[in-house]
N, C-alpha and C positions, 0 to 999 in steps of 0.2 A: 149264462154260459161262461165257464172259467177260461181265461187265457192260459197258455202253456205254463207261464211262470207261476201263476196261482195254482194250477193243477199239480205241478211238481211240489210246490211248497205245502199244499194241503196233504199230499201223500206222505211227505216227509214228517209232517206234524201229526200223523196218525199211525204211530208204530204198532206193530203186532204186539199182542200180549205175550211176554216171555216169562218163563218161570225158571227160578234158580234150581239147579239139580244138586241135591244134597249129597249125593254119592260121588261128587266130582273128584278129580285128582287133587291131592293135598295142596299142591302149589298153585292151583288155578281156581278161579271163580267161573263156574260153568252155567250157561243159560241155554234154553232151547225154546223154540216157537214153531208152530205150524204156519206156513205161508202158502200163498197160491203157487209159488214157485217150488215148494217142497219144504222139507224139514230144515230149519235154520238152527245151527249150533254156534254159540258165541263163547269163546274161552278168553279169559283175561288173566294174565299171569306175569309175575315179575321177570324182568329180562336180565337182572344183575343181582349181585349179592347185597348191594346197598338198598335194594327195593325202591329205588327212586325212578326207575324206568319200567314201564309195563308195556307188554305187547298185547294187542287185541287181534285175535285170530277168529275168523268165522268162515263157515262153509254152509252151502245149501246143497243138500243131496250129495255130500262129500266132495263138492267142488268149491274152491276158494276164489270166487270171482264176484264182483259187484253186478256185472251184466249177466242176467239170468235169461234174457230173451223172453221173459214173462211179464214185462212191464212193471216190475216190482223193485227196481234198483233203489229208488228214493225211499220207499217204505222200509226196505230191508236195512238201508243205511240208518234210517231213523231208529229202527229197532235196535241195531248194534249200539248206537250212541246212547239210547235209553238204558241199555244194560250196563254200560260204563257208568252212567250217572247213578244207577241203582247200586252198583258195586263200590263206588267211591267211599261211602261212609264205612263200609267193612274194611276196606284197604287202610283207611286212616286209623281205624280202631286197632288193627293188627300191627301197624308200623309206627303209629304215633305222629305221622305227617302225611301230607298229600304227595302223591308221586309228582316228580318234576316234569315227567314226560310220558306220553302214551304214543306208541307206534301202531298204526293200522297198516297191515301188509295184505295185499290182495293179488291174486293172479290177474294178469291182463287178459281180457277177452280178445278173441280174433276180431279184427276189424273195429276195435273200440275207437270211438270218435273222441278226439280231444275236446271238442265243444261240449259234448255231453258230460265228460268227466269234469270240465270246468264248472258246470252247473252243480254237480254233486259236491265238488270241493267247497263251493260257496255255502251250500247247505250245511256241510260238516262244520265249517268255520262258525256259522251262525249258531248252530246247536251247541257246539263245544263251549262257546262263550257263556251260555246259560249256566254251565257248571264250573266256570272259572278258568277255562283253557282257551288258548288261541292256536290256530293253525299256523305253523311257521315254515313248513317245508312240504313239498310234494316232489317225489322223485320217481322217475322211470328207471327201474333197475334192470338193465340188460334187455330192455324191450319185452320182458316177461312178467315183471312184477311192478306194482305201484306201491309206494310207501308214503303215507300221510303222517306227519309229525304234529302232535298237539303238545304245547308247553304250558305249564301252570303260569297264569298271569301274575300271581303273587310272588313268584321267585325271580 
């Protein structure tokens, strides 16, 4: 029997299979996956003209929140970060260098527990380190949004 920490970790390490959408908007790399919580869409796009900061947006059934109330938050986060890892070589090829920063912005769920969010943040930090990024910041923006910042460890 898995304890809670192992259960969360296992779900995070088992992302959904996402496929890149070839007809995506020209400035974005777009992925989609079917999850138990619904259709997941992940969009990764440059946030500035220097192309050194990218924003990661995702939504499940047209809602941008980690908490789906379907017990899928860890697996969905794992899928989002797997999409970033997959997109990274394409971004480097197009820009000649790795982005210095990724921003993940999500809507805050009603009644979102800080303890649960802390678990997710630790998982994000662990997974991002696998592709050379570290989590440097987490912000509660106006009680409505969460922003997680990942910075390239080589810069």
